[in-house]
All heavy atoms as a GROMACS GRO file, in nm:
protein
  598
    1MET      N    1   7.058 -23.965 -15.506
    1MET     CA    2   7.190 -24.010 -15.468
    1MET      C    3   7.281 -24.025 -15.591
    1MET      O    4   7.236 -24.078 -15.693
    1MET     CB    5   7.172 -24.144 -15.404
    1MET     CG    6   7.294 -24.219 -15.377
    1MET     SD    7   7.287 -24.387 -15.292
    1MET     CE    8   7.119 -24.417 -15.270
    2SER      N    9   7.397 -23.985 -15.575
    2SER     CA   10   7.495 -23.975 -15.691
    2SER      C   11   7.584 -24.110 -15.683
    2SER      O   12   7.622 -24.143 -15.576
    2SER     CB   13   7.588 -23.854 -15.685
    2SER     OG   14   7.684 -23.868 -15.772
    3ARG      N   15   7.596 -24.166 -15.793
    3ARG     CA   16   7.685 -24.277 -15.803
    3ARG      C   17   7.814 -24.238 -15.877
    3ARG      O   18   7.892 -24.338 -15.914
    3ARG     CB   19   7.616 -24.399 -15.884
    3ARG     CG   20   7.496 -24.450 -15.812
    3ARG     CD   21   7.533 -24.539 -15.707
    3ARG     NE   22   7.411 -24.586 -15.647
    3ARG     CZ   23   7.419 -24.660 -15.534
    3ARG    NH1   24   7.532 -24.685 -15.470
    3ARG    NH2   25   7.314 -24.701 -15.488
    4GLY      N   26   7.841 -24.116 -15.898
    4GLY     CA   27   7.953 -24.071 -15.966
    4GLY      C   28   7.923 -24.049 -16.111
    4GLY      O   29   7.810 -24.068 -16.158
    5SER      N   30   8.021 -24.015 -16.190
    5SER     CA   31   8.007 -23.986 -16.327
    5SER      C   32   8.031 -24.118 -16.412
    5SER      O   33   8.107 -24.204 -16.368
    5SER     CB   34   8.100 -23.878 -16.381
    5SER     OG   35   8.221 -23.913 -16.361
    6ILE      N   36   7.967 -24.128 -16.520
    6ILE     CA   37   7.970 -24.238 -16.606
    6ILE      C   38   8.047 -24.194 -16.732
    6ILE      O   39   8.017 -24.086 -16.787
    6ILE     CB   40   7.831 -24.307 -16.650
    6ILE    CG1   41   7.766 -24.338 -16.524
    6ILE    CG2   42   7.855 -24.415 -16.744
    6ILE    CD1   43   7.621 -24.377 -16.549
    7GLY      N   44   8.144 -24.269 -16.779
    7GLY     CA   45   8.224 -24.225 -16.902
    7GLY      C   46   8.129 -24.240 -17.022
    7GLY      O   47   8.014 -24.273 -17.016
    8THR      N   48   8.186 -24.196 -17.130
    8THR     CA   49   8.112 -24.185 -17.260
    8THR      C   50   8.104 -24.320 -17.342
    8THR      O   51   8.030 -24.320 -17.436
    8THR     CB   52   8.165 -24.078 -17.344
    8THR    OG1   53   8.300 -24.114 -17.372
    8THR    CG2   54   8.159 -23.942 -17.281
    9ARG      N   55   8.172 -24.412 -17.292
    9ARG     CA   56   8.173 -24.542 -17.371
    9ARG      C   57   8.051 -24.624 -17.332
    9ARG      O   58   8.021 -24.641 -17.205
    9ARG     CB   59   8.301 -24.610 -17.350
    9ARG     CG   60   8.417 -24.538 -17.408
    9ARG     CD   61   8.537 -24.631 -17.418
    9ARG     NE   62   8.652 -24.552 -17.483
    9ARG     CZ   63   8.752 -24.490 -17.414
    9ARG    NH1   64   8.758 -24.511 -17.276
    9ARG    NH2   65   8.848 -24.430 -17.477
   10GLN      N   66   7.999 -24.697 -17.415
   10GLN     CA   67   7.875 -24.790 -17.385
   10GLN      C   68   7.926 -24.894 -17.280
   10GLN      O   69   7.834 -24.929 -17.190
   10GLN     CB   70   7.837 -24.854 -17.513
   10GLN     CG   71   7.722 -24.938 -17.494
   10GLN     CD   72   7.672 -24.998 -17.628
   10GLN    OE1   73   7.684 -24.929 -17.727
   10GLN    NE2   74   7.606 -25.106 -17.630
   11GLY      N   75   8.037 -24.953 -17.284
   11GLY     CA   76   8.080 -25.046 -17.198
   11GLY      C   77   8.078 -25.001 -17.047
   11GLY      O   78   8.061 -25.081 -16.964
   12GLU      N   79   8.115 -24.875 -17.028
   12GLU     CA   80   8.116 -24.820 -16.892
   12GLU      C   81   7.980 -24.813 -16.836
   12GLU      O   82   7.958 -24.852 -16.722
   12GLU     CB   83   8.186 -24.686 -16.900
   12GLU     CG   84   8.327 -24.692 -16.935
   12GLU     CD   85   8.387 -24.553 -16.959
   12GLU    OE1   86   8.318 -24.456 -16.968
   12GLU    OE2   87   8.507 -24.555 -16.983
   13SER      N   88   7.880 -24.774 -16.918
   13SER     CA   89   7.739 -24.768 -16.873
   13SER      C   90   7.687 -24.906 -16.838
   13SER      O   91   7.616 -24.940 -16.744
   13SER     CB   92   7.653 -24.682 -16.958
   13SER     OG   93   7.647 -24.739 -17.080
   14ASP      N   94   7.724 -25.006 -16.932
   14ASP     CA   95   7.677 -25.147 -16.913
   14ASP      C   96   7.738 -25.202 -16.780
   14ASP      O   97   7.666 -25.275 -16.714
   14ASP     CB   98   7.720 -25.238 -17.032
   14ASP     CG   99   7.641 -25.210 -17.156
   14ASP    OD1  100   7.534 -25.155 -17.147
   14ASP    OD2  101   7.701 -25.242 -17.262
   15LYS      N  102   7.857 -25.176 -16.747
   15LYS     CA  103   7.922 -25.216 -16.632
   15LYS      C  104   7.852 -25.167 -16.516
   15LYS      O  105   7.820 -25.248 -16.416
   15LYS     CB  106   8.071 -25.176 -16.627
   15LYS     CG  107   8.143 -25.216 -16.501
   15LYS     CD  108   8.294 -25.171 -16.509
   15LYS     CE  109   8.365 -25.214 -16.379
   15LYS     NZ  110   8.501 -25.166 -16.389
   16LEU      N  111   7.815 -25.040 -16.503
   16LEU     CA  112   7.745 -24.983 -16.389
   16LEU      C  113   7.604 -25.046 -16.379
   16LEU      O  114   7.553 -25.079 -16.269
   16LEU     CB  115   7.738 -24.831 -16.404
   16LEU     CG  116   7.656 -24.769 -16.294
   16LEU    CD1  117   7.722 -24.790 -16.155
   16LEU    CD2  118   7.647 -24.611 -16.321
   17MET      N  119   7.537 -25.064 -16.495
   17MET     CA  120   7.404 -25.126 -16.488
   17MET      C  121   7.407 -25.264 -16.430
   17MET      O  122   7.329 -25.300 -16.351
   17MET     CB  123   7.338 -25.124 -16.632
   17MET     CG  124   7.297 -24.983 -16.676
   17MET     SD  125   7.192 -24.997 -16.824
   17MET     CE  126   7.341 -25.007 -16.949
   18ARG      N  127   7.500 -25.340 -16.481
   18ARG     CA  128   7.521 -25.483 -16.428
   18ARG      C  129   7.542 -25.488 -16.272
   18ARG      O  130   7.480 -25.556 -16.202
   18ARG     CB  131   7.627 -25.558 -16.494
   18ARG     CG  132   7.600 -25.606 -16.635
   18ARG     CD  133   7.696 -25.702 -16.686
   18ARG     NE  134   7.835 -25.643 -16.692
   18ARG     CZ  135   7.881 -25.579 -16.791
   18ARG    NH1  136   7.810 -25.560 -16.899
   18ARG    NH2  137   7.998 -25.527 -16.798
   19LYS      N  138   7.626 -25.386 -16.224
   19LYS     CA  139   7.659 -25.379 -16.088
   19LYS      C  140   7.536 -25.349 -16.007
   19LYS      O  141   7.511 -25.416 -15.904
   19LYS     CB  142   7.761 -25.280 -16.065
   19LYS     CG  143   7.811 -25.260 -15.921
   19LYS     CD  144   7.914 -25.143 -15.912
   19LYS     CE  145   7.937 -25.119 -15.764
   19LYS     NZ  146   8.041 -25.004 -15.749
   20LEU      N  147   7.457 -25.250 -16.048
   20LEU     CA  148   7.342 -25.213 -15.972
   20LEU      C  149   7.229 -25.313 -15.982
   20LEU      O  150   7.160 -25.336 -15.887
   20LEU     CB  151   7.278 -25.082 -16.030
   20LEU     CG  152   7.380 -24.962 -16.006
   20LEU    CD1  153   7.323 -24.837 -16.072
   20LEU    CD2  154   7.394 -24.931 -15.850
   21GLN      N  155   7.204 -25.383 -16.089
   21GLN     CA  156   7.118 -25.479 -16.102
   21GLN      C  157   7.148 -25.610 -16.029
   21GLN      O  158   7.056 -25.676 -15.969
   21GLN     CB  159   7.094 -25.526 -16.252
   21GLN     CG  160   7.014 -25.417 -16.333
   21GLN     CD  161   7.012 -25.448 -16.484
   21GLN    OE1  162   7.104 -25.516 -16.542
   21GLN    NE2  163   6.903 -25.413 -16.542
   22ALA      N  164   7.274 -25.641 -16.013
   22ALA     CA  165   7.320 -25.743 -15.924
   22ALA      C  166   7.288 -25.719 -15.771
   22ALA      O  167   7.264 -25.812 -15.696
   22ALA     CB  168   7.472 -25.770 -15.940
   23GLN      N  169   7.277 -25.597 -15.740
   23GLN     CA  170   7.238 -25.559 -15.605
   23GLN      C  171   7.084 -25.554 -15.582
   23GLN      O  172   7.035 -25.518 -15.482
   23GLN     CB  173   7.287 -25.416 -15.570
   23GLN     CG  174   7.446 -25.411 -15.569
   23GLN     CD  175   7.493 -25.271 -15.551
   23GLN    OE1  176   7.415 -25.170 -15.540
   23GLN    NE2  177   7.626 -25.259 -15.552
   24GLY      N  178   7.010 -25.599 -15.696
   24GLY     CA  179   6.864 -25.598 -15.679
   24GLY      C  180   6.796 -25.466 -15.698
   24GLY      O  181   6.685 -25.454 -15.657
   25LYS      N  182   6.872 -25.371 -15.763
   25LYS     CA  183   6.819 -25.237 -15.779
   25LYS      C  184   6.725 -25.237 -15.905
   25LYS      O  185   6.756 -25.305 -16.006
   25LYS     CB  186   6.918 -25.142 -15.804
   25LYS     CG  187   7.027 -25.132 -15.695
   25LYS     CD  188   6.973 -25.061 -15.572
   25LYS     CE  189   7.083 -25.055 -15.465
   25LYS     NZ  190   7.065 -25.018 -15.336
   26THR      N  191   6.617 -25.160 -15.900
   26THR     CA  192   6.539 -25.127 -16.028
   26THR      C  193   6.587 -25.002 -16.081
   26THR      O  194   6.598 -24.896 -16.017
   26THR     CB  195   6.379 -25.111 -15.983
   26THR    OG1  196   6.344 -25.241 -15.919
   26THR    CG2  197   6.301 -25.088 -16.096
   27LEU      N  198   6.627 -25.005 -16.206
   27LEU     CA  199   6.686 -24.892 -16.269
   27LEU      C  200   6.584 -24.805 -16.342
   27LEU      O  201   6.500 -24.868 -16.419
   27LEU     CB  202   6.800 -24.936 -16.363
   27LEU     CG  203   6.907 -25.030 -16.298
   27LEU    CD1  204   7.012 -25.068 -16.403
   27LEU    CD2  205   6.979 -24.956 -16.181
   28HIS      N  206   6.595 -24.679 -16.330
   28HIS     CA  207   6.523 -24.587 -16.413
   28HIS      C  208   6.618 -24.480 -16.452
   28HIS      O  209   6.703 -24.430 -16.372
   28HIS     CB  210   6.414 -24.516 -16.330
   28HIS     CG  211   6.315 -24.611 -16.275
   28HIS    ND1  212   6.208 -24.657 -16.353
   28HIS    CD2  213   6.293 -24.678 -16.166
   28HIS    CE1  214   6.143 -24.757 -16.289
   28HIS    NE2  215   6.188 -24.750 -16.161
   29PHE      N  216   6.618 -24.443 -16.582
   29PHE     CA  217   6.719 -24.349 -16.633
   29PHE      C  218   6.645 -24.218 -16.684
   29PHE      O  219   6.547 -24.223 -16.739
   29PHE     CB  220   6.783 -24.407 -16.752
   29PHE     CG  221   6.870 -24.526 -16.714
   29PHE    CD1  222   6.814 -24.658 -16.725
   29PHE    CD2  223   7.004 -24.514 -16.675
   29PHE    CE1  224   6.892 -24.767 -16.685
   29PHE    CE2  225   7.082 -24.628 -16.649
   29PHE     CZ  226   7.020 -24.752 -16.650
   30VAL      N  227   6.714 -24.109 -16.645
   30VAL     CA  228   6.663 -23.970 -16.686
   30VAL      C  229   6.788 -23.895 -16.735
   30VAL      O  230   6.880 -23.892 -16.664
   30VAL     CB  231   6.587 -23.906 -16.576
   30VAL    CG1  232   6.545 -23.757 -16.619
   30VAL    CG2  233   6.481 -23.982 -16.513
   31TYR      N  234   6.780 -23.826 -16.849
   31TYR     CA  235   6.885 -23.744 -16.889
   31TYR      C  236   6.835 -23.625 -16.960
   31TYR      O  237   6.720 -23.628 -17.019
   31TYR     CB  238   6.990 -23.823 -16.967
   31TYR     CG  239   6.952 -23.855 -17.107
   31TYR    CD1  240   6.983 -23.767 -17.219
   31TYR    CD2  241   6.881 -23.975 -17.134
   31TYR    CE1  242   6.950 -23.798 -17.341
   31TYR    CE2  243   6.845 -24.007 -17.264
   31TYR     CZ  244   6.889 -23.922 -17.376
   31TYR     OH  245   6.850 -23.951 -17.498
   32GLU      N  246   6.924 -23.526 -16.959
   32GLU     CA  247   6.885 -23.398 -17.026
   32GLU      C  248   6.915 -23.412 -17.179
   32GLU      O  249   7.018 -23.445 -17.219
   32GLU     CB  250   6.965 -23.288 -16.965
   32GLU     CG  251   6.934 -23.154 -17.025
   32GLU     CD  252   7.014 -23.037 -16.946
   32GLU    OE1  253   7.097 -23.070 -16.857
   32GLU    OE2  254   6.993 -22.925 -16.972
   33ALA      N  255   6.818 -23.372 -17.253
   33ALA     CA  256   6.821 -23.391 -17.407
   33ALA      C  257   6.943 -23.302 -17.454
   33ALA      O  258   6.962 -23.188 -17.388
   33ALA     CB  259   6.703 -23.356 -17.472
   34GLY      N  260   7.010 -23.351 -17.540
   34GLY     CA  261   7.123 -23.277 -17.604
   34GLY      C  262   7.138 -23.322 -17.755
   34GLY      O  263   7.062 -23.407 -17.793
   35PRO      N  264   7.236 -23.261 -17.826
   35PRO     CA  265   7.246 -23.297 -17.969
   35PRO      C  266   7.288 -23.435 -18.001
   35PRO      O  267   7.266 -23.486 -18.103
   35PRO     CB  268   7.345 -23.190 -18.014
   35PRO     CG  269   7.423 -23.150 -17.894
   35PRO     CD  270   7.324 -23.162 -17.780
   36CYS      N  271   7.356 -23.500 -17.898
   36CYS     CA  272   7.412 -23.630 -17.934
   36CYS      C  273   7.357 -23.748 -17.842
   36CYS      O  274   7.412 -23.850 -17.842
   36CYS     CB  275   7.565 -23.622 -17.922
   36CYS     SG  276   7.640 -23.511 -18.021
   37GLY      N  277   7.255 -23.725 -17.769
   37GLY     CA  278   7.215 -23.825 -17.665
   37GLY      C  279   7.097 -23.918 -17.702
   37GLY      O  280   7.070 -24.004 -17.625
   38TYR      N  281   7.032 -23.897 -17.820
   38TYR     CA  282   6.921 -23.985 -17.853
   38TYR      C  283   6.954 -24.122 -17.864
   38TYR      O  284   6.868 -24.209 -17.843
   38TYR     CB  285   6.844 -23.928 -17.972
   38TYR     CG  286   6.714 -23.991 -17.983
   38TYR    CD1  287   6.600 -23.943 -17.900
   38TYR    CD2  288   6.680 -24.083 -18.077
   38TYR    CE1  289   6.486 -23.997 -17.900
   38TYR    CE2  290   6.559 -24.142 -18.084
   38TYR     CZ  291   6.464 -24.095 -17.997
   38TYR     OH  292   6.338 -24.157 -18.010
   39TRP      N  293   7.068 -24.154 -17.900
   39TRP     CA  294   7.118 -24.303 -17.919
   39TRP      C  295   7.098 -24.373 -17.777
   39TRP      O  296   7.073 -24.488 -17.771
   39TRP     CB  297   7.260 -24.314 -17.961
   39TRP     CG  298   7.359 -24.269 -17.864
   39TRP    CD1  299   7.418 -24.145 -17.845
   39TRP    CD2  300   7.416 -24.353 -17.766
   39TRP    NE1  301   7.502 -24.152 -17.732
   39TRP    CE2  302   7.501 -24.273 -17.676
   39TRP    CE3  303   7.406 -24.495 -17.725
   39TRP    CZ2  304   7.576 -24.328 -17.571
   39TRP    CZ3  305   7.467 -24.537 -17.617
   39TRP    CH2  306   7.560 -24.449 -17.539
   40LEU      N  307   7.129 -24.299 -17.669
   40LEU     CA  308   7.108 -24.354 -17.538
   40LEU      C  309   6.961 -24.412 -17.508
   40LEU      O  310   6.946 -24.516 -17.451
   40LEU     CB  311   7.160 -24.258 -17.431
   40LEU     CG  312   7.165 -24.305 -17.283
   40LEU    CD1  313   7.254 -24.425 -17.265
   40LEU    CD2  314   7.206 -24.196 -17.189
   41TYR      N  315   6.876 -24.325 -17.544
   41TYR     CA  316   6.731 -24.367 -17.530
   41TYR      C  317   6.712 -24.487 -17.603
   41TYR      O  318   6.648 -24.583 -17.535
   41TYR     CB  319   6.643 -24.253 -17.577
   41TYR     CG  320   6.495 -24.286 -17.568
   41TYR    CD1  321   6.426 -24.274 -17.453
   41TYR    CD2  322   6.428 -24.326 -17.691
   41TYR    CE1  323   6.292 -24.310 -17.450
   41TYR    CE2  324   6.297 -24.363 -17.680
   41TYR     CZ  325   6.233 -24.360 -17.562
   41TYR     OH  326   6.102 -24.396 -17.560
   42GLY      N  327   6.743 -24.497 -17.730
   42GLY     CA  328   6.722 -24.612 -17.807
   42GLY      C  329   6.788 -24.738 -17.753
   42GLY      O  330   6.734 -24.846 -17.749
   43TYR      N  331   6.902 -24.724 -17.696
   43TYR     CA  332   6.980 -24.828 -17.651
   43TYR      C  333   6.918 -24.886 -17.527
   43TYR      O  334   6.899 -25.007 -17.504
   43TYR     CB  335   7.130 -24.779 -17.625
   43TYR     CG  336   7.213 -24.886 -17.551
   43TYR    CD1  337   7.260 -24.993 -17.626
   43TYR    CD2  338   7.252 -24.868 -17.418
   43TYR    CE1  339   7.339 -25.083 -17.563
   43TYR    CE2  340   7.327 -24.962 -17.359
   43TYR     CZ  341   7.366 -25.075 -17.431
   43TYR     OH  342   7.448 -25.178 -17.367
   44LEU      N  343   6.878 -24.794 -17.432
   44LEU     CA  344   6.817 -24.837 -17.298
   44LEU      C  345   6.684 -24.902 -17.326
   44LEU      O  346   6.648 -25.001 -17.257
   44LEU     CB  347   6.803 -24.716 -17.212
   44LEU     CG  348   6.945 -24.666 -17.154
   44LEU    CD1  349   6.916 -24.536 -17.083
   44LEU    CD2  350   7.015 -24.772 -17.074
   45THR      N  351   6.606 -24.844 -17.425
   45THR     CA  352   6.469 -24.911 -17.443
   45THR      C  353   6.484 -25.034 -17.509
   45THR      O  354   6.389 -25.122 -17.487
   45THR     CB  355   6.383 -24.802 -17.517
   45THR    OG1  356   6.441 -24.760 -17.634
   45THR    CG2  357   6.346 -24.681 -17.443
   46LYS      N  358   6.582 -25.059 -17.585
   46LYS     CA  359   6.602 -25.195 -17.654
   46LYS      C  360   6.636 -25.295 -17.534
   46LYS      O  361   6.598 -25.415 -17.556
   46LYS     CB  362   6.711 -25.194 -17.752
   46LYS     CG  363   6.673 -25.144 -17.883
   46LYS     CD  364   6.780 -25.160 -17.985
   46LYS     CE  365   6.750 -25.107 -18.116
   46LYS     NZ  366   6.859 -25.108 -18.217
   47LYS      N  367   6.702 -25.238 -17.439
   47LYS     CA  368   6.727 -25.341 -17.322
   47LYS      C  369   6.597 -25.348 -17.231
   47LYS      O  370   6.620 -25.403 -17.119
   47LYS     CB  371   6.852 -25.289 -17.251
   47LYS     CG  372   6.971 -25.303 -17.328
   47LYS     CD  373   7.092 -25.250 -17.245
   47LYS     CE  374   7.209 -25.332 -17.253
   47LYS     NZ  375   7.251 -25.436 -17.184
   48GLN      N  376   6.494 -25.293 -17.264
   48GLN     CA  377   6.368 -25.286 -17.184
   48GLN      C  378   6.391 -25.224 -17.056
   48GLN      O  379   6.341 -25.262 -16.951
   48GLN     CB  380   6.313 -25.427 -17.171
   48GLN     CG  381   6.278 -25.492 -17.310
   48GLN     CD  382   6.222 -25.635 -17.291
   48GLN    OE1  383   6.231 -25.695 -17.184
   48GLN    NE2  384   6.165 -25.682 -17.403
   49LEU      N  385   6.466 -25.117 -17.050
   49LEU     CA  386   6.487 -25.031 -16.926
   49LEU      C  387   6.404 -24.894 -16.947
   49LEU      O  388   6.383 -24.850 -17.055
   49LEU     CB  389   6.631 -25.006 -16.911
   49LEU     CG  390   6.716 -25.118 -16.884
   49LEU    CD1  391   6.867 -25.092 -16.903
   49LEU    CD2  392   6.690 -25.177 -16.744
   50THR      N  393   6.373 -24.842 -16.838
   50THR     CA  394   6.292 -24.727 -16.833
   50THR      C  395   6.384 -24.599 -16.854
   50THR      O  396   6.485 -24.587 -16.788
   50THR     CB  397   6.213 -24.710 -16.701
   50THR    OG1  398   6.131 -24.817 -16.681
   50THR    CG2  399   6.126 -24.584 -16.707
   51CYS      N  400   6.358 -24.513 -16.961
   51CYS     CA  401   6.433 -24.393 -16.976
   51CYS      C  402   6.339 -24.285 -17.021
   51CYS      O  403   6.254 -24.293 -17.102
   51CYS     CB  404   6.533 -24.435 -17.095
   51CYS     SG  405   6.641 -24.284 -17.131
   52TRP      N  406   6.367 -24.167 -16.940
   52TRP     CA  407   6.295 -24.043 -16.973
   52TRP      C  408   6.396 -23.940 -17.021
   52TRP      O  409   6.511 -23.938 -16.970
   52TRP     CB  410   6.223 -23.995 -16.850
   52TRP     CG  411   6.111 -24.083 -16.799
   52TRP    CD1  412   5.990 -24.086 -16.858
   52TRP    CD2  413   6.112 -24.164 -16.686
   52TRP    NE1  414   5.926 -24.189 -16.781
   52TRP    CE2  415   5.986 -24.226 -16.673
   52TRP    CE3  416   6.205 -24.180 -16.577
   52TRP    CZ2  417   5.956 -24.316 -16.574
   52TRP    CZ3  418   6.174 -24.262 -16.481
   52TRP    CH2  419   6.040 -24.332 -16.478
   53VAL      N  420   6.353 -23.862 -17.118
   53VAL     CA  421   6.442 -23.757 -17.183
   53VAL      C  422   6.378 -23.630 -17.143
   53VAL      O  423   6.261 -23.599 -17.167
   53VAL     CB  424   6.453 -23.777 -17.326
   53VAL    CG1  425   6.554 -23.665 -17.381
   53VAL    CG2  426   6.516 -23.907 -17.354
   54GLY      N  427   6.443 -23.534 -17.068
   54GLY     CA  428   6.387 -23.413 -17.042
   54GLY      C  429   6.451 -23.299 -17.118
   54GLY      O  430   6.565 -23.298 -17.149
   55ALA      N  431   6.356 -23.205 -17.156
   55ALA     CA  432   6.401 -23.088 -17.235
   55ALA      C  433   6.471 -22.989 -17.144
   55ALA      O  434   6.430 -22.974 -17.032
   55ALA     CB  435   6.291 -23.016 -17.305
   56PRO      N  436   6.589 -22.940 -17.178
   56PRO     CA  437   6.661 -22.846 -17.091
   56PRO      C  438   6.569 -22.725 -17.045
   56PRO      O  439   6.577 -22.690 -16.933
   56PRO     CB  440   6.769 -22.790 -17.176
   56PRO     CG  441   6.793 -22.901 -17.278
   56PRO     CD  442   6.659 -22.954 -17.306
   57SER      N  443   6.481 -22.676 -17.128
   57SER     CA  444   6.390 -22.573 -17.086
   57SER      C  445   6.286 -22.609 -16.986
   57SER      O  446   6.231 -22.536 -16.911
   57SER     CB  447   6.327 -22.508 -17.204
   57SER     OG  448   6.249 -22.601 -17.272
   58GLY      N  449   6.264 -22.737 -16.974
   58GLY     CA  450   6.152 -22.783 -16.887
   58GLY      C  451   6.211 -22.835 -16.750
   58GLY      O  452   6.130 -22.868 -16.657
   59ILE      N  453   6.338 -22.812 -16.720
   59ILE     CA  454   6.394 -22.850 -16.596
   59ILE      C  455   6.396 -22.731 -16.515
   59ILE      O  456   6.449 -22.626 -16.539
   59ILE     CB  457   6.533 -22.912 -16.615
   59ILE    CG1  458   6.537 -23.027 -16.705
   59ILE    CG2  459   6.608 -22.934 -16.482
   59ILE    CD1  460   6.674 -23.082 -16.739
   60PRO      N  461   6.325 -22.742 -16.394
   60PRO     CA  462   6.317 -22.619 -16.307
   60PRO      C  463   6.439 -22.579 -16.251
   60PRO      O  464   6.531 -22.656 -16.212
   60PRO     CB  465   6.216 -22.663 -16.200
   60PRO     CG  466   6.196 -22.808 -16.210
   60PRO     CD  467   6.256 -22.853 -16.345
   61GLN      N  468   6.466 -22.447 -16.232
   61GLN     CA  469   6.573 -22.396 -16.174
   61GLN      C  470   6.540 -22.287 -16.061
   61GLN      O  471   6.446 -22.215 -16.087
   61GLN     CB  472   6.670 -22.316 -16.279
   61GLN     CG  473   6.764 -22.406 -16.357
   61GLN     CD  474   6.844 -22.322 -16.447
   61GLN    OE1  475   6.802 -22.241 -16.522
   61GLN    NE2  476   6.983 -22.342 -16.436
   62LYS      N  477   6.615 -22.286 -15.966
   62LYS     CA  478   6.590 -22.183 -15.861
   62LYS      C  479   6.653 -22.057 -15.917
   62LYS      O  480   6.745 -22.059 -15.996
   62LYS     CB  481   6.652 -22.216 -15.727
   62LYS     CG  482   6.594 -22.341 -15.668
   62LYS     CD  483   6.677 -22.367 -15.532
   62LYS     CE  484   6.618 -22.490 -15.472
   62LYS     NZ  485   6.705 -22.539 -15.353
   63ALA      N  486   6.608 -21.943 -15.871
   63ALA     CA  487   6.668 -21.817 -15.906
   63ALA      C  488   6.813 -21.817 -15.864
   63ALA      O  489   6.837 -21.852 -15.744
   63ALA     CB  490   6.584 -21.702 -15.854
   64ARG      N  491   6.906 -21.775 -15.936
   64ARG     CA  492   7.045 -21.749 -15.890
   64ARG      C  493   7.115 -21.887 -15.884
   64ARG      O  494   7.211 -21.897 -15.813
   64ARG     CB  495   7.063 -21.673 -15.768
   64ARG     CG  496   7.026 -21.523 -15.787
   64ARG     CD  497   7.078 -21.453 -15.668
   64ARG     NE  498   6.966 -21.369 -15.616
   64ARG     CZ  499   6.953 -21.318 -15.507
   64ARG    NH1  500   7.022 -21.367 -15.403
   64ARG    NH2  501   6.841 -21.248 -15.469
   65ASP      N  502   7.057 -21.997 -15.926
   65ASP     CA  503   7.115 -22.127 -15.909
   65ASP      C  504   7.164 -22.164 -16.059
   65ASP      O  505   7.107 -22.261 -16.112
   65ASP     CB  506   7.016 -22.222 -15.858
   65ASP     CG  507   7.074 -22.362 -15.824
   65ASP    OD1  508   7.201 -22.363 -15.809
   65ASP    OD2  509   7.011 -22.462 -15.811
   66ARG      N  510   7.253 -22.108 -16.103
   66ARG     CA  511   7.293 -22.128 -16.244
   66ARG      C  512   7.430 -22.188 -16.260
   66ARG      O  513   7.482 -22.197 -16.370
   66ARG     CB  514   7.289 -21.993 -16.324
   66ARG     CG  515   7.154 -21.946 -16.324
   66ARG     CD  516   7.144 -21.840 -16.441
   66ARG     NE  517   7.005 -21.820 -16.466
   66ARG     CZ  518   6.928 -21.724 -16.409
   66ARG    NH1  519   6.978 -21.652 -16.316
   66ARG    NH2  520   6.794 -21.713 -16.446
   67VAL      N  521   7.501 -22.228 -16.148
   67VAL     CA  522   7.626 -22.290 -16.155
   67VAL      C  523   7.603 -22.440 -16.209
   67VAL      O  524   7.523 -22.516 -16.151
   67VAL     CB  525   7.698 -22.292 -16.024
   67VAL    CG1  526   7.821 -22.378 -16.033
   67VAL    CG2  527   7.718 -22.167 -15.978
   68LYS      N  528   7.668 -22.483 -16.322
   68LYS     CA  529   7.643 -22.603 -16.378
   68LYS      C  530   7.760 -22.691 -16.376
   68LYS      O  531   7.861 -22.667 -16.448
   68LYS     CB  532   7.597 -22.584 -16.527
   68LYS     CG  533   7.555 -22.710 -16.596
   68LYS     CD  534   7.414 -22.746 -16.549
   68LYS     CE  535   7.366 -22.858 -16.633
   68LYS     NZ  536   7.231 -22.899 -16.602
   69THR      N  537   7.764 -22.786 -16.291
   69THR     CA  538   7.870 -22.888 -16.278
   69THR      C  539   7.795 -23.029 -16.277
   69THR      O  540   7.685 -23.039 -16.245
   69THR     CB  541   7.945 -22.875 -16.149
   69THR    OG1  542   7.874 -22.892 -16.038
   69THR    CG2  543   8.014 -22.729 -16.151
   70ASP      N  544   7.877 -23.130 -16.317
   70ASP     CA  545   7.818 -23.263 -16.314
   70ASP      C  546   7.770 -23.304 -16.176
   70ASP      O  547   7.663 -23.364 -16.167
   70ASP     CB  548   7.922 -23.372 -16.359
   70ASP     CG  549   7.950 -23.363 -16.517
   70ASP    OD1  550   7.863 -23.303 -16.582
   70ASP    OD2  551   8.058 -23.411 -16.560
   71ARG      N  552   7.847 -23.270 -16.076
   71ARG     CA  553   7.806 -23.314 -15.938
   71ARG      C  554   7.681 -23.246 -15.897
   71ARG      O  555   7.589 -23.307 -15.842
   71ARG     CB  556   7.927 -23.284 -15.832
   71ARG     CG  557   7.887 -23.342 -15.715
   71ARG     CD  558   8.006 -23.318 -15.617
   71ARG     NE  559   8.113 -23.417 -15.662
   71ARG     CZ  560   8.234 -23.424 -15.617
   71ARG    NH1  561   8.268 -23.355 -15.514
   71ARG    NH2  562   8.318 -23.509 -15.671
   72ARG      N  563   7.666 -23.117 -15.913
   72ARG     CA  564   7.547 -23.048 -15.868
   72ARG      C  565   7.429 -23.080 -15.961
   72ARG      O  566   7.319 -23.092 -15.906
   72ARG     CB  567   7.567 -22.896 -15.883
   72ARG     CG  568   7.660 -22.847 -15.769
   72ARG     CD  569   7.663 -22.699 -15.746
   72ARG     NE  570   7.527 -22.661 -15.714
   72ARG     CZ  571   7.489 -22.535 -15.735
   72ARG    NH1  572   7.568 -22.445 -15.790
   72ARG    NH2  573   7.373 -22.487 -15.709
   73ALA      N  574   7.447 -23.113 -16.086
   73ALA     CA  575   7.329 -23.147 -16.172
   73ALA      C  576   7.280 -23.278 -16.138
   73ALA      O  577   7.158 -23.304 -16.161
   73ALA     CB  578   7.381 -23.144 -16.318
   74ALA      N  579   7.357 -23.376 -16.078
   74ALA     CA  580   7.315 -23.503 -16.048
   74ALA      C  581   7.240 -23.511 -15.908
   74ALA      O  582   7.172 -23.612 -15.890
   74ALA     CB  583   7.433 -23.599 -16.027
   75LEU      N  584   7.246 -23.405 -15.828
   75LEU     CA  585   7.179 -23.403 -15.698
   75LEU      C  586   7.036 -23.367 -15.716
   75LEU      O  587   7.005 -23.281 -15.800
   75LEU     CB  588   7.252 -23.314 -15.605
   75LEU     CG  589   7.392 -23.348 -15.573
   75LEU    CD1  590   7.458 -23.242 -15.480
   75LEU    CD2  591   7.403 -23.483 -15.500
   76PRO      N  592   6.945 -23.418 -15.633
   76PRO     CA  593   6.797 -23.386 -15.642
   76PRO      C  594   6.777 -23.242 -15.590
   76PRO      O  595   6.841 -23.184 -15.518
   76PRO     CB  596   6.737 -23.494 -15.542
   76PRO     CG  597   6.847 -23.558 -15.467
   76PRO     CD  598   6.966 -23.529 -15.534
   0.00000   0.00000   0.00000
């Protein structure tokens, strides 16, 4: 289920986390590894939240399914 895109500022992700936790949601984070994203893993684990980092080559793709947009990447 997509909750939309999150901005690049730390305060924007904190706001979404607070909103979801207030609804009684258990949060688990997964993101595709990139050159600038490791800070996010450290930040989330310091807050004692679950975070998995996936290697881009390890993410399965269907044949001919190569269109990459934020909306399509967020869907299961």
